[in-house]
LOMAR-636402 format. One record per residue (C-alpha): residue number from 1; residue in three letters; chain; x, y, z. Coordinates in steps of 0.001 Angstrom, whole numbers, plus 500000, padded with zeros to 6 digits. Layout:
<mitors>
{i:NUM	aa:ala	ch:A	x:X	y:Y	z:Z}
...
</mitors>
This chain:
<mitors>
{i:1	aa:met	ch:A	x:500013	y:500008	z:500003}
{i:2	aa:thr	ch:A	x:501126	y:503451	z:499242}
{i:3	aa:ala	ch:A	x:501294	y:505797	z:502199}
{i:4	aa:phe	ch:A	x:499809	y:509149	z:501661}
{i:5	aa:thr	ch:A	x:500607	y:512131	z:503866}
{i:6	aa:leu	ch:A	x:498412	y:515089	z:504109}
{i:7	aa:glu	ch:A	x:500220	y:518308	z:503460}
{i:8	aa:lys	ch:A	x:499542	y:521051	z:505916}
{i:9	aa:pro	ch:A	x:497873	y:523966	z:504344}
{i:10	aa:arg	ch:A	x:500139	y:526944	z:504108}
{i:11	aa:gln	ch:A	x:499109	y:529877	z:506177}
{i:12	aa:ala	ch:A	x:498350	y:532915	z:504176}
{i:13	aa:arg	ch:A	x:500699	y:535767	z:504837}
{i:14	aa:ser	ch:A	x:499032	y:538620	z:506591}
{i:15	aa:ala	ch:A	x:499060	y:541777	z:504631}
{i:16	aa:pro	ch:A	x:501016	y:544600	z:506220}
{i:17	aa:ala	ch:A	x:498874	y:546865	z:508277}
{i:18	aa:ala	ch:A	x:497998	y:549950	z:506430}
{i:19	aa:arg	ch:A	x:499246	y:553132	z:508033}
{i:20	aa:pro	ch:A	x:496524	y:555482	z:509023}
{i:21	aa:pro	ch:A	x:496408	y:558448	z:506757}
{i:22	aa:arg	ch:A	x:497853	y:561654	z:508175}
{i:23	aa:arg	ch:A	x:495289	y:564037	z:509339}
{i:24	aa:arg	ch:A	x:495389	y:567337	z:507687}
{i:25	aa:arg	ch:A	x:494616	y:570454	z:509604}
{i:26	aa:ile	ch:A	x:491330	y:571789	z:508422}
{i:27	aa:gly	ch:A	x:490886	y:575456	z:509033}
{i:28	aa:gly	ch:A	x:492359	y:577267	z:512008}
{i:29	aa:pro	ch:A	x:495102	y:579862	z:512039}
{i:30	aa:pro	ch:A	x:498530	y:578975	z:510600}
{i:31	aa:arg	ch:A	x:501201	y:577883	z:513038}
{i:32	aa:leu	ch:A	x:503231	y:581065	z:512596}
{i:33	aa:ala	ch:A	x:500220	y:583171	z:513559}
{i:34	aa:val	ch:A	x:500067	y:581337	z:516920}
{i:35	aa:ile	ch:A	x:503766	y:581003	z:517723}
{i:36	aa:gly	ch:A	x:504706	y:584532	z:516609}
{i:37	aa:pro	ch:A	x:502657	y:586419	z:519238}
{i:38	aa:leu	ch:A	x:503764	y:583964	z:521939}
{i:39	aa:val	ch:A	x:507441	y:584571	z:521109}
{i:40	aa:leu	ch:A	x:506904	y:588345	z:521161}
{i:41	aa:tyr	ch:A	x:505142	y:588094	z:524529}
{i:42	aa:leu	ch:A	x:507980	y:585925	z:525879}
{i:43	aa:val	ch:A	x:510572	y:588466	z:524744}
{i:44	aa:phe	ch:A	x:508526	y:591333	z:526188}
{i:45	aa:thr	ch:A	x:508275	y:589503	z:529504}
{i:46	aa:leu	ch:A	x:511892	y:588312	z:529843}
{i:47	aa:leu	ch:A	x:513653	y:591424	z:528511}
{i:48	aa:pro	ch:A	x:513271	y:593401	z:531797}
{i:49	aa:phe	ch:A	x:514729	y:590445	z:533734}
{i:50	aa:tyr	ch:A	x:517679	y:590294	z:531349}
{i:51	aa:trp	ch:A	x:518354	y:594022	z:531776}
{i:52	aa:met	ch:A	x:518176	y:593644	z:535546}
{i:53	aa:ile	ch:A	x:520721	y:590806	z:535471}
{i:54	aa:ala	ch:A	x:522936	y:592750	z:533048}
{i:55	aa:phe	ch:A	x:522942	y:595847	z:535286}
{i:56	aa:ala	ch:A	x:523691	y:593743	z:538352}
{i:57	aa:leu	ch:A	x:526623	y:591804	z:536841}
{i:58	aa:arg	ch:A	x:528432	y:594375	z:534694}
{i:59	aa:pro	ch:A	x:530831	y:597064	z:535989}
{i:60	aa:ala	ch:A	x:529428	y:600389	z:537109}
{i:61	aa:arg	ch:A	x:530418	y:602485	z:534081}
{i:62	aa:ser	ch:A	x:529935	y:599774	z:531476}
{i:63	aa:thr	ch:A	x:527188	y:600137	z:528849}
{i:64	aa:ala	ch:A	x:527662	y:596767	z:527135}
{i:65	aa:leu	ch:A	x:524589	y:594706	z:526315}
{i:66	aa:val	ch:A	x:526327	y:591576	z:527508}
{i:67	aa:pro	ch:A	x:527658	y:591803	z:531096}
{i:68	aa:trp	ch:A	x:531378	y:591235	z:530565}
{i:69	aa:pro	ch:A	x:533544	y:591143	z:532576}
{i:70	aa:val	ch:A	x:531205	y:589838	z:535234}
{i:71	aa:thr	ch:A	x:531430	y:591475	z:538648}
{i:72	aa:leu	ch:A	x:529669	y:590982	z:541979}
{i:73	aa:asp	ch:A	x:530564	y:594418	z:543365}
{i:74	aa:his	ch:A	x:526957	y:595595	z:543176}
{i:75	aa:phe	ch:A	x:525794	y:592667	z:545327}
{i:76	aa:arg	ch:A	x:528481	y:593456	z:547910}
{i:77	aa:thr	ch:A	x:527486	y:597103	z:547887}
{i:78	aa:val	ch:A	x:523829	y:596271	z:548418}
{i:79	aa:trp	ch:A	x:524366	y:593621	z:551098}
{i:80	aa:asn	ch:A	x:527060	y:595397	z:553130}
{i:81	aa:gly	ch:A	x:526850	y:599061	z:552120}
{i:82	aa:ile	ch:A	x:523153	y:599883	z:552636}
{i:83	aa:gly	ch:A	x:522394	y:597145	z:555138}
{i:84	aa:phe	ch:A	x:520403	y:594899	z:552795}
{i:85	aa:gly	ch:A	x:521039	y:591941	z:555089}
{i:86	aa:val	ch:A	x:519002	y:593640	z:557813}
{i:87	aa:phe	ch:A	x:516184	y:594391	z:555358}
{i:88	aa:phe	ch:A	x:516210	y:590771	z:554189}
{i:89	aa:arg	ch:A	x:516015	y:589498	z:557762}
{i:90	aa:asn	ch:A	x:513076	y:591791	z:558579}
{i:91	aa:ser	ch:A	x:511197	y:590682	z:555464}
{i:92	aa:val	ch:A	x:511727	y:587024	z:556307}
{i:93	aa:ile	ch:A	x:510484	y:587492	z:559890}
{i:94	aa:val	ch:A	x:507376	y:589374	z:558810}
{i:95	aa:ala	ch:A	x:506538	y:587098	z:555885}
{i:96	aa:ile	ch:A	x:506889	y:583840	z:557880}
{i:97	aa:ala	ch:A	x:504846	y:585220	z:560786}
{i:98	aa:val	ch:A	x:502087	y:586351	z:558432}
{i:99	aa:gln	ch:A	x:502120	y:582972	z:556702}
{i:100	aa:val	ch:A	x:501710	y:581049	z:559948}
{i:101	aa:leu	ch:A	x:498959	y:583319	z:561316}
{i:102	aa:val	ch:A	x:497003	y:583316	z:558042}
{i:103	aa:asp	ch:A	x:497176	y:579516	z:557836}
{i:104	aa:val	ch:A	x:495857	y:579144	z:561393}
{i:105	aa:phe	ch:A	x:492978	y:581604	z:561006}
{i:106	aa:ala	ch:A	x:492111	y:580406	z:557515}
{i:107	aa:leu	ch:A	x:492054	y:576778	z:558689}
{i:108	aa:ala	ch:A	x:489649	y:577512	z:561534}
{i:109	aa:gly	ch:A	x:487442	y:579930	z:559623}
{i:110	aa:gly	ch:A	x:487420	y:577922	z:556417}
{i:111	aa:tyr	ch:A	x:486325	y:574775	z:558278}
{i:112	aa:ala	ch:A	x:483464	y:576684	z:559934}
{i:113	aa:leu	ch:A	x:482295	y:578157	z:556616}
{i:114	aa:ala	ch:A	x:482418	y:574810	z:554828}
{i:115	aa:arg	ch:A	x:480925	y:572508	z:557485}
{i:116	aa:tyr	ch:A	x:478343	y:574664	z:559276}
{i:117	aa:arg	ch:A	x:475244	y:576283	z:557820}
{i:118	aa:phe	ch:A	x:474211	y:579419	z:559644}
{i:119	aa:arg	ch:A	x:472088	y:582433	z:558870}
{i:120	aa:gly	ch:A	x:473971	y:585085	z:556911}
{i:121	aa:arg	ch:A	x:476676	y:582698	z:555665}
{i:122	aa:lys	ch:A	x:476378	y:583742	z:552002}
{i:123	aa:leu	ch:A	x:476259	y:587377	z:552975}
{i:124	aa:phe	ch:A	x:479399	y:586908	z:555021}
{i:125	aa:leu	ch:A	x:481174	y:585318	z:552041}
{i:126	aa:ile	ch:A	x:480126	y:588217	z:549829}
{i:127	aa:gly	ch:A	x:481466	y:590631	z:552427}
{i:128	aa:leu	ch:A	x:484809	y:588796	z:552439}
{i:129	aa:leu	ch:A	x:484938	y:589074	z:548668}
{i:130	aa:cys	ch:A	x:484108	y:592785	z:548725}
{i:131	aa:thr	ch:A	x:487006	y:593492	z:551055}
{i:132	aa:gln	ch:A	x:489350	y:592661	z:548179}
{i:133	aa:phe	ch:A	x:488171	y:595818	z:546394}
{i:134	aa:ile	ch:A	x:489281	y:598130	z:549212}
{i:135	aa:pro	ch:A	x:492787	y:599523	z:548638}
{i:136	aa:gly	ch:A	x:495135	y:599503	z:551577}
{i:137	aa:ala	ch:A	x:495894	y:603214	z:551104}
{i:138	aa:met	ch:A	x:492387	y:604102	z:552352}
{i:139	aa:leu	ch:A	x:493141	y:602594	z:555757}
{i:140	aa:leu	ch:A	x:496633	y:603939	z:556288}
{i:141	aa:ile	ch:A	x:495644	y:606837	z:558552}
{i:142	aa:pro	ch:A	x:493314	y:604806	z:560827}
{i:143	aa:leu	ch:A	x:495889	y:602048	z:561108}
{i:144	aa:phe	ch:A	x:498670	y:604512	z:561871}
{i:145	aa:val	ch:A	x:496594	y:606121	z:564634}
{i:146	aa:ile	ch:A	x:495756	y:602735	z:566131}
{i:147	aa:phe	ch:A	x:499348	y:601478	z:566057}
{i:148	aa:arg	ch:A	x:500631	y:604785	z:567515}
{i:149	aa:his	ch:A	x:498300	y:604445	z:570502}
{i:150	aa:leu	ch:A	x:499384	y:600822	z:570936}
{i:151	aa:gly	ch:A	x:503060	y:601766	z:570734}
{i:152	aa:leu	ch:A	x:503660	y:599619	z:567645}
{i:153	aa:ile	ch:A	x:505152	y:602225	z:565331}
{i:154	aa:asn	ch:A	x:508693	y:601140	z:564298}
{i:155	aa:asn	ch:A	x:507750	y:597651	z:565421}
{i:156	aa:leu	ch:A	x:507571	y:594675	z:563070}
{i:157	aa:ala	ch:A	x:504443	y:593518	z:564902}
{i:158	aa:ser	ch:A	x:502473	y:596298	z:563215}
{i:159	aa:leu	ch:A	x:503399	y:594938	z:559786}
{i:160	aa:val	ch:A	x:502469	y:591407	z:560862}
{i:161	aa:ile	ch:A	x:499048	y:592527	z:562129}
{i:162	aa:ala	ch:A	x:498250	y:594681	z:559113}
{i:163	aa:asp	ch:A	x:499409	y:592168	z:556508}
{i:164	aa:thr	ch:A	x:497562	y:589337	z:558271}
{i:165	aa:ala	ch:A	x:494340	y:591335	z:558370}
{i:166	aa:phe	ch:A	x:494507	y:592028	z:554649}
{i:167	aa:gln	ch:A	x:495404	y:588471	z:553700}
{i:168	aa:ile	ch:A	x:492805	y:586649	z:555768}
{i:169	aa:pro	ch:A	x:489653	y:587318	z:553595}
{i:170	aa:leu	ch:A	x:491068	y:585647	z:550452}
{i:171	aa:ala	ch:A	x:492606	y:582887	z:552556}
{i:172	aa:leu	ch:A	x:489215	y:582119	z:554126}
{i:173	aa:ile	ch:A	x:487538	y:581858	z:550746}
{i:174	aa:leu	ch:A	x:490206	y:579494	z:549385}
{i:175	aa:met	ch:A	x:490391	y:577352	z:552514}
{i:176	aa:ser	ch:A	x:486602	y:576957	z:552682}
{i:177	aa:gly	ch:A	x:486749	y:575586	z:549150}
{i:178	aa:phe	ch:A	x:489402	y:573081	z:550143}
{i:179	aa:val	ch:A	x:487451	y:571910	z:553185}
{i:180	aa:ala	ch:A	x:484273	y:571585	z:551150}
{i:181	aa:ser	ch:A	x:486100	y:569314	z:548695}
{i:182	aa:val	ch:A	x:486792	y:566810	z:551496}
{i:183	aa:pro	ch:A	x:483766	y:564436	z:551898}
{i:184	aa:val	ch:A	x:482044	y:564896	z:555224}
{i:185	aa:glu	ch:A	x:481457	y:561134	z:555345}
{i:186	aa:leu	ch:A	x:485121	y:560653	z:556234}
{i:187	aa:glu	ch:A	x:484658	y:562647	z:559443}
{i:188	aa:glu	ch:A	x:481393	y:560897	z:560226}
{i:189	aa:ala	ch:A	x:483038	y:557483	z:559834}
{i:190	aa:ala	ch:A	x:485851	y:558520	z:562214}
{i:191	aa:met	ch:A	x:483343	y:559799	z:564787}
{i:192	aa:val	ch:A	x:481391	y:556540	z:564533}
{i:193	aa:asp	ch:A	x:484642	y:554746	z:565432}
{i:194	aa:gly	ch:A	x:484871	y:556812	z:568600}
{i:195	aa:cys	ch:A	x:486770	y:559932	z:567561}
{i:196	aa:ser	ch:A	x:485649	y:563348	z:568703}
{i:197	aa:arg	ch:A	x:485114	y:566042	z:566075}
{i:198	aa:leu	ch:A	x:488510	y:567575	z:566873}
{i:199	aa:arg	ch:A	x:490266	y:564207	z:566700}
{i:200	aa:ala	ch:A	x:488506	y:563362	z:563427}
{i:201	aa:phe	ch:A	x:489534	y:566723	z:562008}
{i:202	aa:leu	ch:A	x:493188	y:566312	z:563027}
{i:203	aa:ala	ch:A	x:493473	y:562684	z:561937}
{i:204	aa:val	ch:A	x:491359	y:562629	z:558763}
{i:205	aa:val	ch:A	x:490736	y:566111	z:557339}
{i:206	aa:leu	ch:A	x:493933	y:567966	z:558180}
{i:207	aa:pro	ch:A	x:496269	y:565638	z:556172}
{i:208	aa:leu	ch:A	x:494023	y:566131	z:553131}
{i:209	aa:leu	ch:A	x:494181	y:569900	z:553523}
{i:210	aa:arg	ch:A	x:497957	y:570072	z:553169}
{i:211	aa:pro	ch:A	x:497801	y:571406	z:549566}
{i:212	aa:gly	ch:A	x:495358	y:574083	z:550698}
{i:213	aa:leu	ch:A	x:497585	y:575166	z:553577}
{i:214	aa:val	ch:A	x:500563	y:575406	z:551241}
{i:215	aa:ala	ch:A	x:498601	y:577451	z:548686}
{i:216	aa:val	ch:A	x:497091	y:579815	z:551230}
{i:217	aa:gly	ch:A	x:500377	y:580231	z:553073}
{i:218	aa:ser	ch:A	x:502277	y:580946	z:549881}
{i:219	aa:phe	ch:A	x:499809	y:583688	z:548894}
{i:220	aa:ala	ch:A	x:500225	y:585249	z:552343}
{i:221	aa:phe	ch:A	x:504007	y:584958	z:552227}
{i:222	aa:ile	ch:A	x:504332	y:586564	z:548789}
{i:223	aa:gly	ch:A	x:501810	y:589304	z:549579}
{i:224	aa:ser	ch:A	x:503626	y:590225	z:552758}
{i:225	aa:trp	ch:A	x:507055	y:589988	z:551129}
{i:226	aa:asn	ch:A	x:506097	y:592469	z:548381}
{i:227	aa:asn	ch:A	x:504164	y:594917	z:550605}
{i:228	aa:phe	ch:A	x:505676	y:598371	z:550333}
{i:229	aa:leu	ch:A	x:503021	y:600763	z:551557}
{i:230	aa:phe	ch:A	x:502632	y:599531	z:555139}
{i:231	aa:ala	ch:A	x:506374	y:599203	z:555705}
{i:232	aa:leu	ch:A	x:506938	y:602724	z:554383}
{i:233	aa:met	ch:A	x:504296	y:604264	z:556651}
{i:234	aa:phe	ch:A	x:504811	y:602326	z:559887}
{i:235	aa:met	ch:A	x:508608	y:602090	z:559886}
{i:236	aa:ser	ch:A	x:510836	y:605167	z:560164}
{i:237	aa:glu	ch:A	x:514037	y:603616	z:561503}
{i:238	aa:gln	ch:A	x:516418	y:602015	z:559027}
{i:239	aa:asp	ch:A	x:516945	y:598872	z:561055}
{i:240	aa:arg	ch:A	x:513213	y:598162	z:560774}
{i:241	aa:phe	ch:A	x:512954	y:598532	z:557005}
{i:242	aa:thr	ch:A	x:511906	y:595619	z:554819}
{i:243	aa:ile	ch:A	x:513258	y:594884	z:551346}
{i:244	aa:pro	ch:A	x:510822	y:597035	z:549311}
{i:245	aa:val	ch:A	x:511504	y:600103	z:551450}
{i:246	aa:gly	ch:A	x:515249	y:599424	z:551466}
{i:247	aa:leu	ch:A	x:515318	y:599196	z:547666}
{i:248	aa:ser	ch:A	x:513579	y:602571	z:547384}
{i:249	aa:tyr	ch:A	x:516519	y:604195	z:549215}
{i:250	aa:thr	ch:A	x:518892	y:603275	z:546368}
{i:251	aa:ile	ch:A	x:517053	y:605855	z:544267}
{i:252	aa:gly	ch:A	x:518558	y:609278	z:545054}
{i:253	aa:glu	ch:A	x:517310	y:612749	z:544298}
{i:254	aa:tyr	ch:A	x:519932	y:613480	z:541664}
{i:255	aa:ser	ch:A	x:521345	y:610075	z:540804}
{i:256	aa:thr	ch:A	x:520414	y:606426	z:540995}
{i:257	aa:asp	ch:A	x:522733	y:603463	z:541448}
{i:258	aa:phe	ch:A	x:521133	y:601212	z:538883}
{i:259	aa:gly	ch:A	x:523609	y:598400	z:539527}
{i:260	aa:ala	ch:A	x:522826	y:598258	z:543230}
{i:261	aa:leu	ch:A	x:519106	y:598592	z:542522}
{i:262	aa:ala	ch:A	x:519237	y:595696	z:540051}
{i:263	aa:ala	ch:A	x:521286	y:593543	z:542436}
{i:264	aa:gly	ch:A	x:518814	y:594207	z:545252}
{i:265	aa:gly	ch:A	x:515906	y:593374	z:542952}
{i:266	aa:ile	ch:A	x:517485	y:590010	z:542098}
{i:267	aa:val	ch:A	x:518045	y:589172	z:545755}
{i:268	aa:ala	ch:A	x:514460	y:590193	z:546566}
{i:269	aa:ala	ch:A	x:513016	y:588152	z:543694}
{i:270	aa:val	ch:A	x:514861	y:584890	z:544426}
{i:271	aa:pro	ch:A	x:512674	y:583765	z:547409}
{i:272	aa:val	ch:A	x:509462	y:584550	z:545532}
{i:273	aa:val	ch:A	x:510588	y:582647	z:542450}
{i:274	aa:leu	ch:A	x:511600	y:579655	z:544582}
{i:275	aa:val	ch:A	x:508242	y:579652	z:546336}
{i:276	aa:phe	ch:A	x:506345	y:579747	z:543053}
{i:277	aa:ala	ch:A	x:508514	y:576969	z:541579}
{i:278	aa:leu	ch:A	x:508038	y:574683	z:544577}
{i:279	aa:ile	ch:A	x:504302	y:575069	z:545133}
{i:280	aa:gln	ch:A	x:502981	y:575951	z:541669}
{i:281	aa:arg	ch:A	x:500606	y:572979	z:541466}
{i:282	aa:tyr	ch:A	x:499232	y:573737	z:544943}
{i:283	aa:leu	ch:A	x:498495	y:577315	z:543864}
{i:284	aa:val	ch:A	x:496481	y:576067	z:540874}
{i:285	aa:gln	ch:A	x:494575	y:573652	z:543116}
{i:286	aa:gly	ch:A	x:493881	y:576407	z:545624}
{i:287	aa:leu	ch:A	x:492484	y:578757	z:543006}
{i:288	aa:ser	ch:A	x:490312	y:576139	z:541353}
{i:289	aa:ala	ch:A	x:488985	y:574739	z:544639}
{i:290	aa:gly	ch:A	x:488244	y:578175	z:546035}
{i:291	aa:ala	ch:A	x:486452	y:579225	z:542852}
{i:292	aa:val	ch:A	x:484245	y:576147	z:542490}
{i:293	aa:lys	ch:A	x:483476	y:575079	z:546046}
{i:294	aa:gly	ch:A	x:481878	y:577018	z:548841}
</mitors>
């Protein structure tokens, strides 16, 4: 007998997958029309910073566009000559104190606004919002009279009190939004397990509010760091000046030391830039939560 073997059918080769056709942009402005204005805006924004760095690093009588040779004499003049180190220390003390106080008051007030319903709550929130339209210059004379009677003129405590009072309304609005974004069921579950309301708040809610505390505290820190008006009015002794007031004294009646002014501006801007770089995402969360919740 003849043996027959069945031949395995050959598998058909799969056709190569067809590449999806490239999508063509239909309508819309050309790419140059979008990138061009952005580049111009970027140049317009960064050019003042470049000039400030150039003035701070080039010699006093140099007019070159590129700072060469590089010198740090202006930084030494600012730090040692006009006492910028004292101004920097005062600004740090005031800004950190304001940040801590605003965080504490905003945490307590924001929790009350988010968790409790009471008569006049919406009116109170509207009142907090309206306080942002009042310029600080309108209250300079009343504040000066109050601090003079309290003996707080030429005292950093006056700056801490005034800056904290002006930063609290916005901080309350933002913090109430953060607290409202935390489900109340988490607190109720903790209280069912035997926790008091305070213990439930500290153990459950407070860790979730860390981004809100960072955002609110950073706003308070930056606002106090850049405040010029209060420090100018309440401080008359040089060893009590903050950075904005100290920088203003580099501008003379007949001449201005632009190198020292630029060097002081760089030193003053470094902490603010670092704060923004470190907590940028928390700032965005704070603004969005405060705008949507409440």
